[in-house]
Z-matrix of the N, CA and C atoms (Angstrom, degrees):
N
C 1 1.447
C 2 1.527 1 111.82
N 3 1.329 2 115.01 1 -36.31
C 4 1.470 3 119.34 2 -179.22
C 5 1.529 4 110.81 3 -60.55
N 6 1.319 5 116.49 4 -45.11
C 7 1.467 6 118.79 5 -178.48
C 8 1.540 7 111.94 6 -74.06
N 9 1.298 8 117.71 7 -27.12
C 10 1.463 9 119.67 8 172.53
C 11 1.527 10 109.28 9 -64.12
N 12 1.318 11 117.01 10 -40.64
C 13 1.475 12 120.58 11 177.09
C 14 1.530 13 110.32 12 -64.46
N 15 1.332 14 115.98 13 -49.79
C 16 1.460 15 119.95 14 -176.06
C 17 1.534 16 111.38 15 -63.52
N 18 1.312 17 117.42 16 -43.67
C 19 1.464 18 120.68 17 -174.99
C 20 1.518 19 114.05 18 -79.73
N 21 1.340 20 116.31 19 -40.23
C 22 1.467 21 118.51 20 -167.65
C 23 1.538 22 115.38 21 -114.51
N 24 1.319 23 118.17 22 -23.87
C 25 1.471 24 119.07 23 -178.90
C 26 1.521 25 112.68 24 -89.43
N 27 1.313 26 116.09 25 -30.33
C 28 1.469 27 120.62 26 -179.34
C 29 1.548 28 107.27 27 -128.92
N 30 1.319 29 117.27 28 87.73
C 31 1.471 30 120.10 29 -175.67
C 32 1.534 31 113.41 30 -54.45
N 33 1.335 32 117.99 31 -33.09
C 34 1.456 33 119.93 32 -177.15
C 35 1.529 34 112.99 33 -81.31
N 36 1.346 35 118.29 34 -0.51
C 37 1.470 36 121.56 35 179.91
C 38 1.522 37 111.69 36 -70.73
N 39 1.319 38 117.38 37 -24.10
C 40 1.471 39 119.84 38 176.42
C 41 1.524 40 108.32 39 -142.98
N 42 1.323 41 115.03 40 157.65
C 43 1.474 42 119.67 41 -177.45
C 44 1.536 43 112.02 42 -97.02
N 45 1.302 44 117.76 43 13.68
C 46 1.458 45 121.28 44 -178.93
C 47 1.526 46 109.18 45 -76.04
N 48 1.336 47 117.76 46 133.35
C 49 1.482 48 120.49 47 179.40
C 50 1.542 49 110.65 48 -60.88
N 51 1.307 50 115.92 49 146.32
C 52 1.457 51 121.95 50 -176.26
C 53 1.510 52 113.13 51 -56.41
N 54 1.323 53 117.89 52 -42.15
C 55 1.458 54 119.63 53 -178.44
C 56 1.524 55 112.66 54 -65.35
N 57 1.336 56 117.69 55 -26.89
C 58 1.453 57 120.89 56 178.15
C 59 1.535 58 112.06 57 -87.23
N 60 1.336 59 117.07 58 -22.82
C 61 1.468 60 120.55 59 179.64
C 62 1.520 61 111.27 60 -59.93
N 63 1.323 62 117.38 61 -38.78
C 64 1.466 63 120.06 62 -179.89
C 65 1.516 64 110.94 63 -60.76
N 66 1.333 65 117.50 64 -47.60
C 67 1.464 66 121.42 65 180.00
C 68 1.515 67 111.46 66 -63.76
N 69 1.310 68 116.62 67 -43.87
C 70 1.461 69 121.00 68 180.00
C 71 1.537 70 111.22 69 -65.50
N 72 1.312 71 116.14 70 -39.06
C 73 1.465 72 120.65 71 177.37
C 74 1.521 73 110.68 72 -61.44
N 75 1.322 74 117.04 73 -43.37
C 76 1.468 75 121.32 74 178.65
C 77 1.533 76 109.68 75 -63.62
N 78 1.325 77 118.35 76 -42.53
C 79 1.456 78 121.68 77 177.12
C 80 1.524 79 111.67 78 -58.41
N 81 1.318 80 116.47 79 -45.59
C 82 1.468 81 120.94 80 -178.83
C 83 1.523 82 110.62 81 -66.56
N 84 1.332 83 117.62 82 -40.92
C 85 1.461 84 121.21 83 178.07
C 86 1.538 85 110.15 84 -63.18
N 87 1.318 86 117.15 85 -42.42
C 88 1.470 87 120.09 86 177.96
C 89 1.535 88 111.35 87 -61.70
N 90 1.326 89 115.82 88 -48.09
C 91 1.470 90 120.63 89 -173.14
C 92 1.522 91 113.67 90 -74.82
N 93 1.332 92 117.41 91 -28.55
C 94 1.455 93 118.89 92 -174.09
C 95 1.528 94 114.26 93 -113.66
N 96 1.323 95 117.74 94 -6.29
C 97 1.451 96 120.12 95 178.51
C 98 1.527 97 111.55 96 -125.67
N 99 1.315 98 117.81 97 -60.92
C 100 1.465 99 120.38 98 -173.08
C 101 1.531 100 113.18 99 -69.02
N 102 1.314 101 118.12 100 -46.79
C 103 1.469 102 120.11 101 -179.84
C 104 1.537 103 110.52 102 -64.52
N 105 1.325 104 120.40 103 -46.25
C 106 1.478 105 118.87 104 175.38
C 107 1.531 106 112.42 105 -61.04
N 108 1.329 107 117.61 106 -38.43
C 109 1.462 108 120.77 107 178.31
C 110 1.522 109 111.31 108 -63.03
N 111 1.307 110 116.82 109 -44.59
C 112 1.480 111 120.78 110 177.61
C 113 1.530 112 109.45 111 -63.07
N 114 1.313 113 118.28 112 -39.04
C 115 1.467 114 121.72 113 178.28
C 116 1.524 115 110.87 114 -62.18
N 117 1.327 116 117.30 115 -44.82
C 118 1.452 117 120.88 116 179.75
C 119 1.529 118 110.87 117 -64.99
N 120 1.315 119 117.02 118 -40.72
C 121 1.477 120 120.72 119 175.41
C 122 1.533 121 109.17 120 -61.57
N 123 1.320 122 116.97 121 -39.95
C 124 1.470 123 120.91 122 176.82
C 125 1.525 124 111.50 123 -61.97
N 126 1.330 125 116.73 124 -41.38
C 127 1.470 126 120.67 125 175.66
C 128 1.532 127 110.71 126 -60.00
N 129 1.305 128 115.30 127 -40.52
C 130 1.477 129 119.28 128 -179.83
C 131 1.527 130 110.41 129 -67.12
N 132 1.311 131 117.10 130 -44.92
C 133 1.458 132 120.43 131 -179.68
C 134 1.528 133 113.14 132 -66.61
N 135 1.318 134 116.10 133 -30.93
C 136 1.474 135 119.88 134 179.60
C 137 1.516 136 112.25 135 -83.55
N 138 1.320 137 117.44 136 -10.54
C 139 1.458 138 121.49 137 -179.09
C 140 1.507 139 114.39 138 88.66
N 141 1.341 140 118.06 139 4.31
C 142 1.465 141 120.47 140 179.24
C 143 1.530 142 111.13 141 -66.74
N 144 1.328 143 116.77 142 -29.71
C 145 1.462 144 121.58 143 170.77
C 146 1.522 145 107.80 144 -126.18
N 147 1.313 146 115.87 145 145.27
C 148 1.465 147 120.18 146 -174.76
C 149 1.522 148 113.00 147 -75.68
N 150 1.328 149 116.87 148 -31.36
C 151 1.455 150 119.89 149 177.81
C 152 1.527 151 108.48 150 -150.40
N 153 1.312 152 114.75 151 164.07
C 154 1.473 153 119.29 152 177.44
C 155 1.520 154 112.01 153 -69.05
N 156 1.306 155 117.25 154 -14.54
C 157 1.470 156 121.28 155 179.11
C 158 1.511 157 112.38 156 -75.93
N 159 1.332 158 116.69 157 -20.28
C 160 1.473 159 122.44 158 -178.33
C 161 1.536 160 109.17 159 45.45
N 162 1.317 161 115.00 160 63.38
C 163 1.458 162 122.50 161 -172.11
C 164 1.530 163 112.99 162 -66.26
N 165 1.303 164 117.90 163 -31.44
C 166 1.468 165 119.58 164 -178.80
C 167 1.519 166 110.19 165 -101.76
N 168 1.328 167 114.03 166 157.53
C 169 1.469 168 119.05 167 179.15
C 170 1.523 169 110.33 168 -62.67
N 171 1.318 170 117.21 169 -38.13
C 172 1.465 171 120.89 170 -177.21
C 173 1.531 172 111.61 171 -62.10
N 174 1.322 173 117.30 172 -33.63
C 175 1.474 174 120.57 173 178.82
C 176 1.527 175 112.27 174 -72.02
N 177 1.308 176 117.35 175 -17.08
C 178 1.464 177 121.34 176 -176.16
C 179 1.517 178 113.16 177 -89.77
N 180 1.316 179 118.63 178 -20.87
C 181 1.480 180 121.29 179 -173.25
C 182 1.514 181 112.73 180 -55.10
N 183 1.317 182 116.77 181 -58.53
C 184 1.469 183 120.41 182 -174.23
C 185 1.520 184 111.82 183 -68.57
N 186 1.350 185 119.93 184 -49.87
C 187 1.469 186 118.65 185 179.89
C 188 1.539 187 112.93 186 -59.79
N 189 1.330 188 117.29 187 -42.71
C 190 1.465 189 119.19 188 179.85
C 191 1.515 190 110.60 189 -64.69
N 192 1.331 191 116.77 190 -41.47
C 193 1.469 192 119.74 191 -179.71
C 194 1.518 193 111.45 192 -63.49
N 195 1.332 194 116.80 193 -40.96
C 196 1.465 195 120.41 194 179.43
C 197 1.539 196 110.64 195 -67.61
N 198 1.307 197 116.44 196 -37.12
C 199 1.478 198 119.95 197 176.42
C 200 1.517 199 109.85 198 -61.87
N 201 1.339 200 117.42 199 -39.39
C 202 1.465 201 120.65 200 175.49
C 203 1.523 202 110.84 201 -58.76
N 204 1.317 203 116.68 202 -40.48
C 205 1.476 204 120.40 203 179.23
C 206 1.536 205 109.80 204 -64.63
N 207 1.333 206 117.54 205 -45.12
C 208 1.477 207 120.02 206 178.20
C 209 1.530 208 111.09 207 -58.45
N 210 1.316 209 116.51 208 -47.20
C 211 1.457 210 120.13 209 -179.45
C 212 1.524 211 110.94 210 -65.22
N 213 1.338 212 116.68 211 -42.12
C 214 1.459 213 120.39 212 178.52
C 215 1.523 214 112.54 213 -61.91
N 216 1.333 215 116.28 214 -44.55
C 217 1.464 216 119.47 215 178.42
C 218 1.524 217 112.62 216 -64.49
N 219 1.326 218 115.74 217 -40.40
C 220 1.470 219 118.92 218 178.79
C 221 1.524 220 110.42 219 -65.81
N 222 1.326 221 116.83 220 -41.11
C 223 1.468 222 120.48 221 177.45
C 224 1.528 223 110.03 222 -61.45
N 225 1.322 224 116.77 223 -45.89
C 226 1.459 225 120.69 224 179.66
C 227 1.526 226 111.27 225 -61.96
N 228 1.333 227 116.96 226 -43.21
C 229 1.462 228 120.75 227 177.75
C 230 1.518 229 110.69 228 -57.55
N 231 1.326 230 117.02 229 -47.11
C 232 1.463 231 120.20 230 -179.31
C 233 1.524 232 111.48 231 -67.92
N 234 1.321 233 117.29 232 -33.58
C 235 1.473 234 122.09 233 177.81
C 236 1.532 235 110.35 234 -63.81
N 237 1.340 236 116.98 235 -38.44
C 238 1.469 237 119.90 236 -177.26
C 239 1.517 238 113.13 237 -74.63
N 240 1.319 239 117.18 238 -14.96
C 241 1.458 240 120.35 239 178.71
C 242 1.520 241 108.85 240 -88.43
N 243 1.324 242 115.97 241 90.61
C 244 1.461 243 121.02 242 -173.32
C 245 1.534 244 112.53 243 -65.80
N 246 1.330 245 117.04 244 -17.39
C 247 1.464 246 119.34 245 179.69
C 248 1.537 247 111.79 246 -76.57
N 249 1.332 248 117.35 247 -13.89
C 250 1.464 249 121.04 248 179.30
C 251 1.529 250 110.45 249 -81.36
N 252 1.296 251 114.01 250 151.05
C 253 1.465 252 120.47 251 173.30
C 254 1.532 253 108.18 252 -63.81
N 255 1.332 254 118.54 253 129.80
C 256 1.475 255 120.52 254 -179.49
C 257 1.533 256 113.59 255 -59.22
N 258 1.328 257 117.36 256 -19.69
C 259 1.463 258 120.00 257 177.38
C 260 1.522 259 111.09 258 -57.05
N 261 1.326 260 117.09 259 -33.61
C 262 1.466 261 120.92 260 -176.92
C 263 1.530 262 109.96 261 -66.70
N 264 1.335 263 117.34 262 -54.82
C 265 1.457 264 118.13 263 -176.86
C 266 1.525 265 111.01 264 -71.92
N 267 1.313 266 118.47 265 -32.84
C 268 1.466 267 120.05 266 178.62
C 269 1.534 268 110.66 267 -65.62
N 270 1.332 269 116.97 268 -39.87
C 271 1.462 270 120.61 269 177.82
C 272 1.517 271 110.68 270 -63.43
N 273 1.316 272 115.91 271 -45.42
C 274 1.457 273 119.22 272 179.09
C 275 1.522 274 110.95 273 -67.64
N 276 1.310 275 117.53 274 -31.33
C 277 1.471 276 121.80 275 176.84
C 278 1.531 277 110.30 276 -63.69
N 279 1.313 278 117.29 277 -43.71
C 280 1.470 279 121.14 278 177.61
C 281 1.521 280 110.08 279 -60.35
N 282 1.309 281 116.37 280 -45.63
C 283 1.466 282 121.02 281 -179.95
C 284 1.530 283 109.95 282 -64.44
N 285 1.317 284 117.07 283 -42.76
C 286 1.465 285 121.83 284 179.43
C 287 1.525 286 111.41 285 -61.03
N 288 1.336 287 117.23 286 -45.61
C 289 1.467 288 120.19 287 177.98
C 290 1.524 289 110.92 288 -61.55
N 291 1.316 290 116.94 289 -38.27
C 292 1.466 291 120.93 290 178.41
C 293 1.526 292 110.01 291 -63.95
N 294 1.314 293 117.26 292 -42.51
C 295 1.475 294 121.31 293 179.20
C 296 1.526 295 110.61 294 -68.44
N 297 1.302 296 118.37 295 -38.63
C 298 1.467 297 120.87 296 177.27
C 299 1.528 298 109.26 297 -62.08
N 300 1.334 299 117.51 298 -44.64
C 301 1.457 300 120.82 299 177.49
C 302 1.514 301 111.36 300 -60.95
N 303 1.323 302 117.01 301 -42.69
C 304 1.468 303 121.58 302 177.47
C 305 1.521 304 110.33 303 -60.46
N 306 1.314 305 116.93 304 -42.15
C 307 1.469 306 121.17 305 179.76
C 308 1.524 307 110.96 306 -64.54
N 309 1.314 308 117.30 307 -42.02
C 310 1.475 309 120.53 308 177.11
C 311 1.522 310 110.14 309 -61.64
N 312 1.318 311 117.50 310 -44.95
C 313 1.457 312 121.05 311 177.94
C 314 1.523 313 110.72 312 -60.38
N 315 1.328 314 117.10 313 -36.11
C 316 1.464 315 122.33 314 -178.23
C 317 1.532 316 112.44 315 -59.86
N 318 1.314 317 117.33 316 -25.70
C 319 1.461 318 120.02 317 177.99
C 320 1.535 319 111.40 318 -70.47
N 321 1.347 320 116.79 319 -16.79
C 322 1.458 321 120.64 320 -177.23
C 323 1.513 322 114.04 321 -119.26
N 324 1.339 323 115.64 322 -26.86
C 325 1.454 324 120.41 323 -173.01
C 326 1.525 325 109.12 324 -156.42
N 327 1.319 326 117.52 325 151.66
C 328 1.459 327 121.53 326 -175.82
C 329 1.543 328 111.12 327 -97.14
N 330 1.319 329 116.42 328 78.04
C 331 1.460 330 121.52 329 177.00
C 332 1.540 331 108.86 330 -79.15
N 333 1.311 332 117.31 331 147.99
C 334 1.460 333 122.01 332 -176.39
C 335 1.530 334 111.81 333 -72.87
N 336 1.325 335 115.10 334 116.15
C 337 1.463 336 120.84 335 176.28
C 338 1.528 337 110.71 336 -69.86
N 339 1.337 338 116.17 337 -37.04
C 340 1.478 339 120.09 338 178.76
C 341 1.537 340 110.54 339 -60.02
N 342 1.315 341 115.31 340 -45.44
C 343 1.460 342 118.91 341 -178.33
C 344 1.526 343 111.65 342 -72.01
N 345 1.325 344 117.12 343 -29.97
C 346 1.460 345 119.94 344 174.03
C 347 1.531 346 109.51 345 -60.07
N 348 1.313 347 116.10 346 -42.74
C 349 1.469 348 120.88 347 179.46
C 350 1.510 349 112.70 348 -64.86
N 351 1.326 350 118.27 349 -47.31
C 352 1.457 351 118.79 350 -179.01
C 353 1.526 352 111.99 351 -72.15
N 354 1.341 353 116.97 352 -29.43
C 355 1.464 354 119.09 353 173.36
C 356 1.511 355 110.90 354 -63.44
N 357 1.340 356 116.73 355 -40.64
C 358 1.458 357 120.18 356 176.50
C 359 1.509 358 112.40 357 -65.69
N 360 1.340 359 116.95 358 -36.29
C 361 1.466 360 120.98 359 178.01
C 362 1.532 361 110.77 360 -63.54
N 363 1.328 362 116.93 361 -44.47
C 364 1.477 363 120.50 362 177.25
C 365 1.525 364 109.53 363 -59.87
N 366 1.328 365 116.79 364 -42.34
C 367 1.461 366 120.78 365 -178.38
C 368 1.527 367 112.03 366 -63.11
N 369 1.323 368 117.49 367 -45.50
C 370 1.466 369 118.49 368 -177.34
C 371 1.534 370 111.28 369 -66.71
N 372 1.309 371 117.01 370 -33.62
C 373 1.469 372 119.22 371 177.05
C 374 1.523 373 110.02 372 -63.47
N 375 1.309 374 116.98 373 -43.68
C 376 1.469 375 120.41 374 178.75
C 377 1.524 376 110.95 375 -64.76
N 378 1.335 377 117.24 376 -43.80
C 379 1.473 378 120.50 377 179.98
C 380 1.522 379 110.52 378 -64.29
N 381 1.343 380 117.68 379 -44.42
C 382 1.460 381 119.69 380 179.84
C 383 1.530 382 110.38 381 -63.32
N 384 1.313 383 116.78 382 -36.34
C 385 1.458 384 119.88 383 177.35
C 386 1.522 385 113.00 384 -63.20
N 387 1.330 386 116.13 385 -32.39
C 388 1.463 387 119.52 386 179.62
C 389 1.525 388 112.72 387 -81.03
N 390 1.331 389 118.06 388 -26.13
C 391 1.455 390 120.82 389 -178.31
C 392 1.525 391 113.96 390 -93.24
N 393 1.330 392 116.59 391 -26.74
C 394 1.458 393 120.18 392 -175.41
C 395 1.520 394 110.13 393 -123.29
N 396 1.329 395 118.26 394 100.29
C 397 1.451 396 122.30 395 -176.39
C 398 1.524 397 114.10 396 -60.89
N 399 1.322 398 117.67 397 -24.97
C 400 1.466 399 119.80 398 179.40
C 401 1.521 400 112.70 399 -77.30
N 402 1.327 401 117.24 400 -14.64
C 403 1.460 402 121.81 401 -179.02
C 404 1.532 403 109.34 402 -77.64
N 405 1.301 404 116.07 403 115.12
C 406 1.459 405 122.05 404 178.60
C 407 1.517 406 108.58 405 -89.00
N 408 1.334 407 115.45 406 89.05
C 409 1.465 408 119.57 407 -168.78
C 410 1.518 409 115.52 408 -82.19
N 411 1.324 410 118.90 409 -8.63
C 412 1.460 411 120.62 410 -173.09
C 413 1.516 412 113.20 411 -54.64
N 414 1.313 413 117.95 412 -52.98
C 415 1.459 414 120.14 413 -177.21
C 416 1.529 415 112.45 414 -69.84
N 417 1.333 416 115.97 415 -35.54
C 418 1.458 417 119.46 416 175.40
C 419 1.531 418 109.86 417 -63.33
N 420 1.334 419 115.27 418 -44.17
C 421 1.462 420 119.81 419 -179.81
C 422 1.521 421 111.84 420 -64.96
N 423 1.328 422 117.28 421 -43.92
C 424 1.464 423 119.77 422 177.10
C 425 1.529 424 110.65 423 -62.37
N 426 1.323 425 117.37 424 -41.30
C 427 1.468 426 120.06 425 177.81
C 428 1.532 427 111.61 426 -63.28
N 429 1.330 428 117.33 427 -42.00
C 430 1.464 429 120.68 428 -179.81
C 431 1.527 430 111.37 429 -67.42
N 432 1.326 431 117.01 430 -37.67
C 433 1.473 432 120.29 431 177.74
C 434 1.519 433 109.65 432 -68.15
N 435 1.335 434 117.11 433 -41.77
C 436 1.466 435 120.59 434 175.52
C 437 1.524 436 110.53 435 -61.37
N 438 1.329 437 116.81 436 -43.79
C 439 1.457 438 120.86 437 178.31
C 440 1.542 439 110.47 438 -60.81
N 441 1.324 440 116.30 439 -42.54
C 442 1.477 441 118.29 440 -179.69
C 443 1.526 442 110.50 441 -64.12
N 444 1.315 443 117.83 442 -36.63
C 445 1.460 444 120.74 443 176.63
C 446 1.524 445 111.70 444 -65.81
N 447 1.320 446 116.34 445 -42.71
C 448 1.465 447 120.48 446 179.70
C 449 1.530 448 110.57 447 -65.69
N 450 1.330 449 116.59 448 -45.18
C 451 1.472 450 120.57 449 -179.45
C 452 1.526 451 110.23 450 -64.48
N 453 1.325 452 117.12 451 -47.96
C 454 1.464 453 120.73 452 -179.67
C 455 1.520 454 111.67 453 -60.49
N 456 1.312 455 116.03 454 -44.92
C 457 1.479 456 120.26 455 179.41
C 458 1.525 457 110.67 456 -63.39
N 459 1.324 458 117.35 457 -42.24
C 460 1.463 459 119.95 458 179.88
C 461 1.527 460 111.61 459 -65.89
N 462 1.328 461 117.80 460 -37.68
C 463 1.470 462 120.72 461 177.88
C 464 1.536 463 110.08 462 -64.38
N 465 1.330 464 116.25 463 -37.95
C 466 1.471 465 119.57 464 177.08
C 467 1.524 466 110.71 465 -70.61
N 468 1.329 467 116.74 466 -43.58
C 469 1.451 468 121.59 467 -179.34
C 470 1.529 469 111.59 468 -60.77
N 471 1.339 470 116.62 469 -38.77
C 472 1.454 471 121.70 470 179.12
C 473 1.525 472 112.44 471 -79.28
N 474 1.337 473 115.59 472 -0.89
C 475 1.456 474 122.01 473 -177.85
C 476 1.526 475 111.93 474 57.84
N 477 1.336 476 115.47 475 33.21
C 478 1.453 477 121.04 476 179.46
C 479 1.525 478 112.28 477 -82.95
N 480 1.331 479 116.14 478 -22.85
C 481 1.461 480 121.42 479 -178.37
C 482 1.502 481 110.41 480 -148.23
N 483 1.321 482 113.29 481 161.16
C 484 1.461 483 121.09 482 171.05
C 485 1.528 484 107.39 483 -91.40
N 486 1.334 485 118.40 484 159.17
C 487 1.476 486 120.01 485 -177.74
C 488 1.531 487 113.41 486 -54.12
N 489 1.329 488 118.05 487 -40.37
C 490 1.472 489 119.28 488 -178.07
C 491 1.536 490 111.40 489 -66.10
N 492 1.347 491 117.73 490 -29.72
C 493 1.454 492 120.02 491 177.30
C 494 1.537 493 110.96 492 -71.92
N 495 1.327 494 114.95 493 -33.83
C 496 1.472 495 120.79 494 176.73
C 497 1.531 496 110.49 495 -66.30
N 498 1.341 497 114.85 496 -51.42
C 499 1.475 498 119.66 497 -178.55
C 500 1.524 499 111.44 498 -64.22
N 501 1.329 500 116.47 499 -40.69
C 502 1.465 501 120.00 500 179.49
C 503 1.531 502 110.60 501 -60.84
N 504 1.340 503 116.51 502 -45.29
C 505 1.456 504 120.02 503 179.07
C 506 1.522 505 111.90 504 -62.17
N 507 1.316 506 116.39 505 -44.08
C 508 1.470 507 120.77 506 179.36
C 509 1.528 508 111.31 507 -60.82
N 510 1.322 509 117.50 508 -49.14
C 511 1.456 510 121.25 509 -177.64
C 512 1.523 511 112.08 510 -70.60
N 513 1.342 512 116.62 511 -36.55
C 514 1.458 513 119.80 512 177.63
C 515 1.533 514 110.45 513 -63.93
N 516 1.333 515 116.70 514 -49.12
C 517 1.466 516 119.76 515 179.33
C 518 1.517 517 112.07 516 -61.39
N 519 1.338 518 116.52 517 -42.35
C 520 1.451 519 120.44 518 177.96
C 521 1.511 520 111.52 519 -61.49
N 522 1.317 521 116.75 520 -51.09
C 523 1.455 522 122.19 521 -175.62
C 524 1.538 523 110.92 522 -60.65
N 525 1.333 524 116.64 523 -50.78
C 526 1.476 525 119.59 524 -178.38
C 527 1.523 526 111.75 525 -60.49
N 528 1.313 527 116.64 526 -45.88
C 529 1.471 528 119.92 527 -176.60
C 530 1.526 529 112.21 528 -74.58
N 531 1.329 530 117.07 529 -34.35
C 532 1.474 531 118.57 530 177.47
C 533 1.519 532 110.27 531 -62.97
N 534 1.327 533 116.43 532 -48.31
C 535 1.479 534 120.24 533 178.97
C 536 1.526 535 109.90 534 -66.26
N 537 1.324 536 117.69 535 -47.72
C 538 1.461 537 121.24 536 -176.00
C 539 1.521 538 113.17 537 -62.44
N 540 1.339 539 116.70 538 -44.86
C 541 1.450 540 118.04 539 -176.81
C 542 1.532 541 112.27 540 -74.51
N 543 1.303 542 118.12 541 -16.25
C 544 1.467 543 120.17 542 171.52
C 545 1.536 544 109.62 543 -61.40
N 546 1.334 545 116.06 544 -35.60
C 547 1.463 546 120.73 545 -178.87
C 548 1.530 547 111.95 546 -81.61
N 549 1.330 548 118.05 547 -23.33
C 550 1.468 549 119.89 548 -178.40
C 551 1.515 550 110.33 549 -63.02
N 552 1.328 551 116.85 550 -42.81
C 553 1.480 552 119.35 551 -177.46
C 554 1.528 553 112.52 552 -105.11
N 555 1.312 554 117.96 553 7.79
C 556 1.487 555 120.03 554 -179.10
C 557 1.516 556 110.84 555 -70.02
């Protein structure tokens, strides 16, 4: 969602030509969403994790660590492509650092990864609104806040997390991405 915002909602957020944004967006979705998802499904099918919910902290160690590797490699790949706008790799770097921090926390406590993601989404919308006056962030912000409420409520309803794990994930994701994305466009 972050790269959809950067590439398509605020054209001036990056200097990448529109015809190339589609291809780059697909590459990022493959490397940071589809391939990690297939890997997690593979872990489930092989028995390395008991369910896709990864209910225990122990089940999260390996999948979260491997996801960090995927994000790190994708960030490095984009960094080495000097013809790309640095906003792309810097944005993914902020997200990667947030995921690495989440993974480290996972070794000690089960913070909500879902809420970390939506907290980061809320943060980037606020940051983009402050850097790009043409970006009408109100509806995006309301949608992201509504999404965070739906996700948080569903995680509680499914008994996947305790309230403090939900709030910690939300605030952690928001804090990391708010600070990080300030530097992306600074």
